[in-house]
VMD Tcl script that builds the backbone (N, CA, C; Angstrom):
set m [mol new atoms 435]
animate dup $m
set s [atomselect $m all]
$s set {name element resname resid chain x y z} {
  {N N MET 1 A -43.850 -44.112 42.256}
  {CA C MET 1 A -44.774 -44.376 41.178}
  {C C MET 1 A -45.897 -43.331 41.228}
  {N N LEU 2 A -46.050 -42.577 40.154}
  {CA C LEU 2 A -47.138 -41.603 40.035}
  {C C LEU 2 A -48.386 -42.302 39.519}
  {N N ILE 3 A -49.539 -41.985 40.121}
  {CA C ILE 3 A -50.815 -42.461 39.604}
  {C C ILE 3 A -51.791 -41.293 39.570}
  {N N LEU 4 A -52.648 -41.282 38.576}
  {CA C LEU 4 A -53.705 -40.285 38.492}
  {C C LEU 4 A -54.846 -40.754 39.391}
  {N N VAL 5 A -55.415 -39.844 40.179}
  {CA C VAL 5 A -56.496 -40.203 41.096}
  {C C VAL 5 A -57.609 -39.156 41.000}
  {N N SER 6 A -58.853 -39.617 40.941}
  {CA C SER 6 A -59.983 -38.688 41.003}
  {C C SER 6 A -59.798 -37.806 42.228}
  {N N ALA 7 A -59.772 -36.497 42.026}
  {CA C ALA 7 A -59.462 -35.563 43.110}
  {C C ALA 7 A -60.416 -35.696 44.298}
  {N N CYS 8 A -61.661 -36.035 44.042}
  {CA C CYS 8 A -62.631 -36.160 45.142}
  {C C CYS 8 A -62.267 -37.300 46.086}
  {N N LEU 9 A -61.459 -38.240 45.614}
  {CA C LEU 9 A -61.020 -39.349 46.461}
  {C C LEU 9 A -59.896 -38.941 47.411}
  {N N LEU 10 A -59.342 -37.761 47.187}
  {CA C LEU 10 A -58.212 -37.294 47.986}
  {C C LEU 10 A -58.600 -36.135 48.901}
  {N N GLY 11 A -59.882 -36.006 49.176}
  {CA C GLY 11 A -60.347 -34.978 50.103}
  {C C GLY 11 A -60.574 -33.619 49.475}
  {N N ILE 12 A -60.512 -33.520 48.159}
  {CA C ILE 12 A -60.739 -32.251 47.470}
  {C C ILE 12 A -62.235 -32.138 47.167}
  {N N HIS 13 A -62.814 -31.038 47.563}
  {CA C HIS 13 A -64.259 -30.823 47.429}
  {C C HIS 13 A -64.590 -30.363 46.010}
  {N N CYS 14 A -64.643 -31.316 45.088}
  {CA C CYS 14 A -64.873 -30.992 43.674}
  {C C CYS 14 A -66.018 -31.794 43.063}
  {N N ARG 15 A -66.689 -32.632 43.867}
  {CA C ARG 15 A -67.834 -33.379 43.335}
  {C C ARG 15 A -68.926 -32.420 42.879}
  {N N TYR 16 A -69.887 -32.938 42.148}
  {CA C TYR 16 A -70.991 -32.109 41.663}
  {C C TYR 16 A -71.693 -31.370 42.803}
  {N N ASP 17 A -71.758 -31.982 43.988}
  {CA C ASP 17 A -72.452 -31.386 45.130}
  {C C ASP 17 A -71.528 -30.558 46.029}
  {N N GLY 18 A -70.300 -30.336 45.584}
  {CA C GLY 18 A -69.346 -29.534 46.335}
  {C C GLY 18 A -68.678 -30.284 47.472}
  {N N LYS 19 A -68.867 -31.583 47.527}
  {CA C LYS 19 A -68.279 -32.398 48.587}
  {C C LYS 19 A -67.143 -33.247 48.018}
  {N N CYS 20 A -66.465 -33.945 48.932}
  {CA C CYS 20 A -65.479 -34.934 48.485}
  {C C CYS 20 A -66.044 -36.306 48.806}
  {N N THR 21 A -65.473 -37.309 48.223}
  {CA C THR 21 A -65.925 -38.672 48.437}
  {C C THR 21 A -65.199 -39.312 49.602}
  {N N ASP 22 A -63.930 -38.985 49.755}
  {CA C ASP 22 A -63.076 -39.754 50.640}
  {C C ASP 22 A -61.803 -38.967 50.898}
  {N N ASN 23 A -60.959 -39.506 51.713}
  {CA C ASN 23 A -59.581 -39.052 51.809}
  {C C ASN 23 A -58.741 -40.319 51.758}
  {N N MET 24 A -58.737 -40.919 50.581}
  {CA C MET 24 A -58.115 -42.213 50.349}
  {C C MET 24 A -56.608 -42.137 50.578}
  {N N THR 25 A -56.068 -43.188 51.159}
  {CA C THR 25 A -54.622 -43.271 51.349}
  {C C THR 25 A -54.064 -44.354 50.441}
  {N N PHE 26 A -52.772 -44.218 50.159}
  {CA C PHE 26 A -52.117 -45.148 49.245}
  {C C PHE 26 A -50.862 -45.713 49.892}
  {N N PRO 27 A -50.438 -46.887 49.452}
  {CA C PRO 27 A -49.237 -47.507 50.026}
  {C C PRO 27 A -47.989 -46.657 49.768}
  {N N ASP 28 A -46.968 -46.887 50.576}
  {CA C ASP 28 A -45.680 -46.228 50.360}
  {C C ASP 28 A -45.212 -46.498 48.939}
  {N N GLY 29 A -44.609 -45.510 48.350}
  {CA C GLY 29 A -44.105 -45.642 46.996}
  {C C GLY 29 A -45.083 -45.180 45.931}
  {N N VAL 30 A -46.322 -44.881 46.327}
  {CA C VAL 30 A -47.337 -44.413 45.381}
  {C C VAL 30 A -47.574 -42.925 45.638}
  {N N ILE 31 A -47.452 -42.137 44.589}
  {CA C ILE 31 A -47.689 -40.692 44.693}
  {C C ILE 31 A -48.945 -40.370 43.892}
  {N N PRO 32 A -50.059 -40.060 44.588}
  {CA C PRO 32 A -51.300 -39.758 43.873}
  {C C PRO 32 A -51.275 -38.340 43.302}
  {N N ILE 33 A -51.666 -38.210 42.051}
  {CA C ILE 33 A -51.799 -36.921 41.382}
  {C C ILE 33 A -53.298 -36.649 41.245}
  {N N PRO 34 A -53.835 -35.681 42.019}
  {CA C PRO 34 A -55.280 -35.424 41.974}
  {C C PRO 34 A -55.703 -34.774 40.664}
  {N N PHE 35 A -56.847 -35.207 40.161}
  {CA C PHE 35 A -57.367 -34.654 38.916}
  {C C PHE 35 A -58.882 -34.790 38.898}
  {N N CYS 36 A -59.589 -33.706 38.608}
  {CA C CYS 36 A -61.044 -33.743 38.434}
  {C C CYS 36 A -61.353 -33.382 36.987}
  {N N PRO 37 A -61.738 -34.357 36.169}
  {CA C PRO 37 A -62.021 -34.071 34.763}
  {C C PRO 37 A -63.121 -33.027 34.569}
  {N N GLU 38 A -64.124 -33.031 35.436}
  {CA C GLU 38 A -65.217 -32.078 35.282}
  {C C GLU 38 A -64.732 -30.648 35.502}
  {N N ALA 39 A -63.896 -30.449 36.531}
  {CA C ALA 39 A -63.338 -29.115 36.778}
  {C C ALA 39 A -62.436 -28.691 35.625}
  {N N TYR 40 A -61.575 -29.604 35.158}
  {CA C TYR 40 A -60.690 -29.276 34.041}
  {C C TYR 40 A -61.460 -29.075 32.746}
  {N N GLY 41 A -62.655 -29.598 32.678}
  {CA C GLY 41 A -63.501 -29.384 31.512}
  {C C GLY 41 A -64.237 -28.055 31.549}
  {N N GLY 42 A -64.112 -27.340 32.671}
  {CA C GLY 42 A -64.711 -26.010 32.764}
  {C C GLY 42 A -65.992 -25.933 33.561}
  {N N LEU 43 A -66.384 -27.019 34.214}
  {CA C LEU 43 A -67.618 -26.991 34.996}
  {C C LEU 43 A -67.352 -26.467 36.410}
  {N N ALA 44 A -68.317 -25.765 36.945}
  {CA C ALA 44 A -68.214 -25.190 38.285}
  {C C ALA 44 A -68.461 -26.252 39.348}
  {N N THR 45 A -68.048 -25.933 40.553}
  {CA C THR 45 A -68.370 -26.745 41.724}
  {C C THR 45 A -69.042 -25.814 42.725}
  {N N PRO 46 A -70.245 -26.144 43.187}
  {CA C PRO 46 A -71.077 -27.289 42.789}
  {C C PRO 46 A -71.673 -27.080 41.396}
  {N N ARG 47 A -72.258 -28.164 40.880}
  {CA C ARG 47 A -72.870 -28.149 39.553}
  {C C ARG 47 A -74.029 -29.148 39.565}
  {N N PRO 48 A -74.961 -29.025 38.636}
  {CA C PRO 48 A -76.053 -29.994 38.584}
  {C C PRO 48 A -75.510 -31.401 38.317}
  {N N PRO 49 A -76.092 -32.419 38.944}
  {CA C PRO 49 A -75.660 -33.784 38.645}
  {C C PRO 49 A -75.892 -34.104 37.174}
  {N N ALA 50 A -75.014 -34.941 36.632}
  {CA C ALA 50 A -75.112 -35.319 35.220}
  {C C ALA 50 A -74.920 -36.824 35.097}
  {N N GLU 51 A -75.511 -37.373 34.037}
  {CA C GLU 51 A -75.393 -38.797 33.748}
  {C C GLU 51 A -75.300 -38.982 32.237}
  {N N ILE 52 A -74.763 -40.120 31.844}
  {CA C ILE 52 A -74.634 -40.432 30.424}
  {C C ILE 52 A -75.938 -41.046 29.932}
  {N N ARG 53 A -76.443 -40.463 28.838}
  {CA C ARG 53 A -77.664 -40.964 28.208}
  {C C ARG 53 A -77.456 -40.947 26.696}
  {N N ASP 54 A -77.583 -42.086 26.070}
  {CA C ASP 54 A -77.445 -42.192 24.609}
  {C C ASP 54 A -76.123 -41.589 24.121}
  {N N GLY 55 A -75.050 -41.849 24.857}
  {CA C GLY 55 A -73.729 -41.387 24.453}
  {C C GLY 55 A -73.427 -39.930 24.729}
  {N N ARG 56 A -74.361 -39.218 25.340}
  {CA C ARG 56 A -74.185 -37.807 25.673}
  {C C ARG 56 A -74.231 -37.666 27.191}
  {N N VAL 57 A -73.609 -36.619 27.716}
  {CA C VAL 57 A -73.696 -36.342 29.153}
  {C C VAL 57 A -74.703 -35.209 29.332}
  {N N ILE 58 A -75.764 -35.516 30.056}
  {CA C ILE 58 A -76.881 -34.591 30.254}
  {C C ILE 58 A -77.044 -34.358 31.748}
  {N N ASN 59 A -77.191 -33.089 32.156}
  {CA C ASN 59 A -77.413 -32.846 33.583}
  {C C ASN 59 A -78.905 -32.922 33.894}
  {N N ASN 60 A -79.230 -32.840 35.175}
  {CA C ASN 60 A -80.633 -33.036 35.571}
  {C C ASN 60 A -81.522 -31.845 35.200}
  {N N ARG 61 A -80.946 -30.825 34.589}
  {CA C ARG 61 A -81.726 -29.707 34.038}
  {C C ARG 61 A -81.992 -29.910 32.549}
  {N N GLY 62 A -81.478 -31.007 31.993}
  {CA C GLY 62 A -81.650 -31.294 30.575}
  {C C GLY 62 A -80.593 -30.668 29.678}
  {N N GLU 63 A -79.559 -30.060 30.275}
  {CA C GLU 63 A -78.500 -29.411 29.498}
  {C C GLU 63 A -77.451 -30.437 29.078}
  {N N ASP 64 A -77.009 -30.340 27.835}
  {CA C ASP 64 A -75.971 -31.222 27.309}
  {C C ASP 64 A -74.612 -30.639 27.694}
  {N N VAL 65 A -73.874 -31.373 28.523}
  {CA C VAL 65 A -72.550 -30.926 28.979}
  {C C VAL 65 A -71.457 -31.868 28.458}
  {N N THR 66 A -71.758 -32.552 27.371}
  {CA C THR 66 A -70.814 -33.506 26.797}
  {C C THR 66 A -69.479 -32.845 26.452}
  {N N ALA 67 A -69.501 -31.654 25.884}
  {CA C ALA 67 A -68.264 -30.985 25.466}
  {C C ALA 67 A -67.337 -30.748 26.652}
  {N N GLN 68 A -67.888 -30.334 27.779}
  {CA C GLN 68 A -67.070 -30.097 28.971}
  {C C GLN 68 A -66.493 -31.409 29.496}
  {N N TYR 69 A -67.276 -32.460 29.494}
  {CA C TYR 69 A -66.796 -33.758 29.957}
  {C C TYR 69 A -65.710 -34.291 29.022}
  {N N GLN 70 A -65.888 -34.084 27.722}
  {CA C GLN 70 A -64.882 -34.534 26.763}
  {C C GLN 70 A -63.587 -33.746 26.934}
  {N N ARG 71 A -63.699 -32.433 27.138}
  {CA C ARG 71 A -62.502 -31.608 27.337}
  {C C ARG 71 A -61.731 -32.083 28.571}
  {N N GLY 72 A -62.429 -32.333 29.657}
  {CA C GLY 72 A -61.788 -32.832 30.873}
  {C C GLY 72 A -61.149 -34.191 30.669}
  {N N ALA 73 A -61.815 -35.054 29.895}
  {CA C ALA 73 A -61.271 -36.384 29.601}
  {C C ALA 73 A -59.969 -36.269 28.824}
  {N N GLU 74 A -59.943 -35.392 27.844}
  {CA C GLU 74 A -58.736 -35.199 27.044}
  {C C GLU 74 A -57.596 -34.622 27.889}
  {N N GLU 75 A -57.925 -33.724 28.819}
  {CA C GLU 75 A -56.907 -33.162 29.721}
  {C C GLU 75 A -56.317 -34.255 30.616}
  {N N ALA 76 A -57.160 -35.175 31.079}
  {CA C ALA 76 A -56.674 -36.281 31.918}
  {C C ALA 76 A -55.665 -37.128 31.146}
  {N N ALA 77 A -56.011 -37.480 29.918}
  {CA C ALA 77 A -55.111 -38.296 29.104}
  {C C ALA 77 A -53.819 -37.545 28.794}
  {N N ALA 78 A -53.930 -36.250 28.520}
  {CA C ALA 78 A -52.733 -35.449 28.217}
  {C C ALA 78 A -51.815 -35.356 29.432}
  {N N LEU 79 A -52.390 -35.215 30.613}
  {CA C LEU 79 A -51.581 -35.156 31.834}
  {C C LEU 79 A -50.837 -36.472 32.048}
  {N N CYS 80 A -51.528 -37.574 31.842}
  {CA C CYS 80 A -50.876 -38.882 31.983}
  {C C CYS 80 A -49.720 -39.024 30.997}
  {N N LEU 81 A -49.919 -38.573 29.794}
  {CA C LEU 81 A -48.863 -38.645 28.796}
  {C C LEU 81 A -47.665 -37.787 29.219}
  {N N ARG 82 A -47.926 -36.540 29.652}
  {CA C ARG 82 A -46.839 -35.630 30.051}
  {C C ARG 82 A -46.045 -36.153 31.231}
  {N N LEU 83 A -46.742 -36.769 32.201}
  {CA C LEU 83 A -46.085 -37.227 33.434}
  {C C LEU 83 A -45.710 -38.705 33.405}
  {N N HIS 84 A -45.944 -39.364 32.275}
  {CA C HIS 84 A -45.639 -40.794 32.123}
  {C C HIS 84 A -46.381 -41.627 33.174}
  {N N ILE 85 A -47.655 -41.292 33.386}
  {CA C ILE 85 A -48.518 -42.032 34.311}
  {C C ILE 85 A -49.209 -43.137 33.535}
  {N N ASP 86 A -49.115 -44.368 34.041}
  {CA C ASP 86 A -49.747 -45.480 33.326}
  {C C ASP 86 A -50.879 -46.135 34.104}
  {N N THR 87 A -51.210 -45.591 35.297}
  {CA C THR 87 A -52.292 -46.147 36.109}
  {C C THR 87 A -53.127 -45.008 36.689}
  {N N ALA 88 A -54.442 -45.209 36.710}
  {CA C ALA 88 A -55.359 -44.233 37.303}
  {C C ALA 88 A -56.318 -44.954 38.247}
  {N N VAL 89 A -56.647 -44.302 39.338}
  {CA C VAL 89 A -57.663 -44.788 40.278}
  {C C VAL 89 A -58.801 -43.781 40.219}
  {N N MET 90 A -59.974 -44.257 39.829}
  {CA C MET 90 A -61.085 -43.352 39.562}
  {C C MET 90 A -62.318 -43.689 40.402}
  {N N GLN 91 A -63.116 -42.663 40.661}
  {CA C GLN 91 A -64.335 -42.764 41.463}
  {C C GLN 91 A -65.387 -43.613 40.758}
  {N N ASP 92 A -65.950 -44.542 41.471}
  {CA C ASP 92 A -66.973 -45.436 40.919}
  {C C ASP 92 A -68.219 -44.659 40.457}
  {N N LYS 93 A -68.828 -45.124 39.388}
  {CA C LYS 93 A -70.153 -44.754 38.886}
  {C C LYS 93 A -70.272 -43.380 38.247}
  {N N SER 94 A -69.250 -42.583 38.284}
  {CA C SER 94 A -69.283 -41.209 37.777}
  {C C SER 94 A -69.370 -41.160 36.255}
  {N N PRO 95 A -70.052 -40.138 35.691}
  {CA C PRO 95 A -70.087 -40.010 34.231}
  {C C PRO 95 A -68.723 -39.639 33.644}
  {N N SER 96 A -67.797 -39.193 34.478}
  {CA C SER 96 A -66.419 -38.964 34.039}
  {C C SER 96 A -65.544 -40.139 34.411}
  {N N CYS 97 A -65.597 -40.525 35.678}
  {CA C CYS 97 A -64.597 -41.415 36.265}
  {C C CYS 97 A -65.063 -42.841 36.500}
  {N N GLY 98 A -66.310 -43.144 36.239}
  {CA C GLY 98 A -66.806 -44.492 36.454}
  {C C GLY 98 A -66.128 -45.500 35.544}
  {N N GLU 99 A -65.793 -46.648 36.103}
  {CA C GLU 99 A -65.151 -47.712 35.327}
  {C C GLU 99 A -65.981 -48.977 35.470}
  {N N GLY 100 A -66.493 -49.469 34.353}
  {CA C GLY 100 A -67.254 -50.710 34.359}
  {C C GLY 100 A -68.741 -50.536 34.577}
  {N N ALA 101 A -69.150 -49.471 35.265}
  {CA C ALA 101 A -70.571 -49.200 35.498}
  {C C ALA 101 A -70.747 -47.704 35.765}
  {N N VAL 102 A -71.774 -47.128 35.161}
  {CA C VAL 102 A -72.103 -45.717 35.357}
  {C C VAL 102 A -73.608 -45.601 35.581}
  {N N HIS 103 A -74.012 -44.452 36.101}
  {CA C HIS 103 A -75.452 -44.231 36.279}
  {C C HIS 103 A -76.149 -44.257 34.922}
  {N N ASN 104 A -77.407 -44.680 34.921}
  {CA C ASN 104 A -78.122 -45.025 33.692}
  {C C ASN 104 A -78.713 -43.862 32.897}
  {N N GLY 105 A -78.556 -42.632 33.347}
  {CA C GLY 105 A -79.090 -41.494 32.618}
  {C C GLY 105 A -80.505 -41.128 32.992}
  {N N LEU 106 A -81.095 -41.851 33.928}
  {CA C LEU 106 A -82.473 -41.594 34.344}
  {C C LEU 106 A -82.558 -40.872 35.688}
  {N N PHE 107 A -81.427 -40.659 36.332}
  {CA C PHE 107 A -81.351 -39.995 37.643}
  {C C PHE 107 A -82.200 -40.716 38.691}
  {N N ASP 108 A -82.203 -42.049 38.595}
  {CA C ASP 108 A -82.964 -42.861 39.544}
  {C C ASP 108 A -82.067 -43.776 40.380}
  {N N GLY 109 A -80.757 -43.584 40.282}
  {CA C GLY 109 A -79.811 -44.414 41.030}
  {C C GLY 109 A -79.414 -45.695 40.325}
  {N N GLY 110 A -80.062 -45.997 39.206}
  {CA C GLY 110 A -79.755 -47.219 38.473}
  {C C GLY 110 A -78.416 -47.136 37.753}
  {N N LEU 111 A -77.835 -48.298 37.516}
  {CA C LEU 111 A -76.538 -48.391 36.852}
  {C C LEU 111 A -76.647 -49.203 35.577}
  {N N VAL 112 A -75.746 -48.921 34.646}
  {CA C VAL 112 A -75.615 -49.693 33.416}
  {C C VAL 112 A -74.133 -49.984 33.196}
  {N N PRO 113 A -73.808 -51.051 32.489}
  {CA C PRO 113 A -72.396 -51.316 32.176}
  {C C PRO 113 A -71.834 -50.190 31.306}
  {N N GLY 114 A -70.590 -49.854 31.558}
  {CA C GLY 114 A -69.930 -48.850 30.735}
  {C C GLY 114 A -68.922 -48.053 31.531}
  {N N ASP 115 A -68.242 -47.162 30.826}
  {CA C ASP 115 A -67.219 -46.317 31.421}
  {C C ASP 115 A -67.608 -44.852 31.284}
  {N N GLY 116 A -67.134 -44.050 32.236}
  {CA C GLY 116 A -67.279 -42.606 32.132}
  {C C GLY 116 A -66.385 -42.077 31.021}
  {N N MET 117 A -66.595 -40.831 30.660}
  {CA C MET 117 A -65.870 -40.254 29.524}
  {C C MET 117 A -64.369 -40.184 29.757}
  {N N ALA 118 A -63.945 -39.797 30.952}
  {CA C ALA 118 A -62.500 -39.717 31.216}
  {C C ALA 118 A -61.884 -41.112 31.212}
  {N N VAL 119 A -62.573 -42.063 31.801}
  {CA C VAL 119 A -62.058 -43.436 31.829}
  {C C VAL 119 A -61.916 -43.976 30.412}
  {N N SER 120 A -62.904 -43.752 29.572}
  {CA C SER 120 A -62.823 -44.214 28.176}
  {C C SER 120 A -61.611 -43.611 27.479}
  {N N CYS 121 A -61.409 -42.320 27.679}
  {CA C CYS 121 A -60.279 -41.633 27.041}
  {C C CYS 121 A -58.951 -42.150 27.590}
  {N N LEU 122 A -58.873 -42.354 28.893}
  {CA C LEU 122 A -57.646 -42.881 29.498}
  {C C LEU 122 A -57.333 -44.273 28.962}
  {N N LYS 123 A -58.339 -45.123 28.890}
  {CA C LYS 123 A -58.120 -46.479 28.373}
  {C C LYS 123 A -57.650 -46.447 26.927}
  {N N ARG 124 A -58.252 -45.584 26.110}
  {CA C ARG 124 A -57.816 -45.467 24.705}
  {C C ARG 124 A -56.359 -45.007 24.615}
  {N N SER 125 A -55.912 -44.283 25.639}
  {CA C SER 125 A -54.528 -43.780 25.675}
  {C C SER 125 A -53.560 -44.788 26.278}
  {N N GLY 126 A -54.066 -45.952 26.674}
  {CA C GLY 126 A -53.208 -46.995 27.222}
  {C C GLY 126 A -53.018 -46.953 28.724}
  {N N VAL 127 A -53.790 -46.120 29.413}
  {CA C VAL 127 A -53.693 -46.039 30.872}
  {C C VAL 127 A -54.558 -47.137 31.487}
  {N N ARG 128 A -53.998 -47.841 32.450}
  {CA C ARG 128 A -54.760 -48.850 33.197}
  {C C ARG 128 A -55.622 -48.108 34.217}
  {N N VAL 129 A -56.922 -48.369 34.202}
  {CA C VAL 129 A -57.850 -47.686 35.098}
  {C C VAL 129 A -58.413 -48.685 36.098}
  {N N LEU 130 A -58.360 -48.297 37.374}
  {CA C LEU 130 A -58.861 -49.130 38.463}
  {C C LEU 130 A -59.944 -48.379 39.232}
  {N N ARG 131 A -60.981 -49.103 39.622}
  {CA C ARG 131 A -62.031 -48.526 40.457}
  {C C ARG 131 A -61.519 -48.301 41.872}
  {N N ALA 132 A -61.891 -47.181 42.453}
  {CA C ALA 132 A -61.474 -46.869 43.821}
  {C C ALA 132 A -61.910 -47.962 44.793}
  {N N SER 133 A -63.119 -48.470 44.635}
  {CA C SER 133 A -63.613 -49.494 45.566}
  {C C SER 133 A -62.736 -50.749 45.503}
  {N N PHE 134 A -62.239 -51.082 44.328}
  {CA C PHE 134 A -61.383 -52.258 44.188}
  {C C PHE 134 A -60.010 -52.006 44.812}
  {N N VAL 135 A -59.459 -50.827 44.590}
  {CA C VAL 135 A -58.138 -50.505 45.137}
  {C C VAL 135 A -58.181 -50.456 46.663}
  {N N ARG 136 A -59.267 -49.971 47.232}
  {CA C ARG 136 A -59.397 -49.970 48.701}
  {C C ARG 136 A -59.294 -51.392 49.247}
  {N N ALA 137 A -59.927 -52.333 48.563}
  {CA C ALA 137 A -59.935 -53.725 49.015}
  {C C ALA 137 A -58.646 -54.459 48.669}
  {N N HIS 138 A -57.969 -54.026 47.611}
  {CA C HIS 138 A -56.776 -54.720 47.111}
  {C C HIS 138 A -55.681 -53.715 46.731}
  {N N PRO 139 A -55.119 -52.982 47.691}
  {CA C PRO 139 A -54.137 -51.943 47.341}
  {C C PRO 139 A -52.896 -52.483 46.624}
  {N N SER 140 A -52.556 -53.741 46.809}
  {CA C SER 140 A -51.369 -54.285 46.150}
  {C C SER 140 A -51.529 -54.319 44.624}
  {N N ILE 141 A -52.756 -54.218 44.126}
  {CA C ILE 141 A -52.987 -54.228 42.680}
  {C C ILE 141 A -52.243 -53.073 42.005}
  {N N LEU 142 A -51.981 -51.999 42.741}
  {CA C LEU 142 A -51.275 -50.856 42.170}
  {C C LEU 142 A -49.871 -51.209 41.688}
  {N N PHE 143 A -49.284 -52.227 42.309}
  {CA C PHE 143 A -47.921 -52.612 41.971}
  {C C PHE 143 A -47.857 -53.729 40.935}
  {N N GLU 144 A -49.011 -54.255 40.554}
  {CA C GLU 144 A -49.063 -55.320 39.542}
  {C C GLU 144 A -49.197 -54.671 38.174}
  {N N ARG 145 A -48.673 -55.326 37.172}
  {CA C ARG 145 A -48.821 -54.832 35.799}
  {C C ARG 145 A -49.019 -55.976 34.893}
}
mol reanalyze $m
mol bondsrecalc $m
mol representation Tube
mol addrep $m
């Protein structure tokens, strides 16, 4: 079973700060396909942190990087379509990969309900999106549909 996974969760140093989040492991039978929407959208690593504010993605320098985030989101959905991937595991709270809660746009650590741009695009494409923190606690969820 192929699943799309935020690349930073697989030990790839692609986060905004040039680090990775984890080196997450998956049960037998699951093949993780690493993907970083921000990198595929054309953003460098490292890059200024960004958050969603009023429907736009703005970095901490005040630059609007919505177009790059949207491009990366569309690439994620296109990859899932090409590879027949119907499940994604994404990094919590990210303006691209956050599912259910993202940073509030104030760069103060606060969260608001909502999805990152890639997650929104994946969901619109019919991909089931799971938070990494949930999958760590409940890996069997990957096999449920």
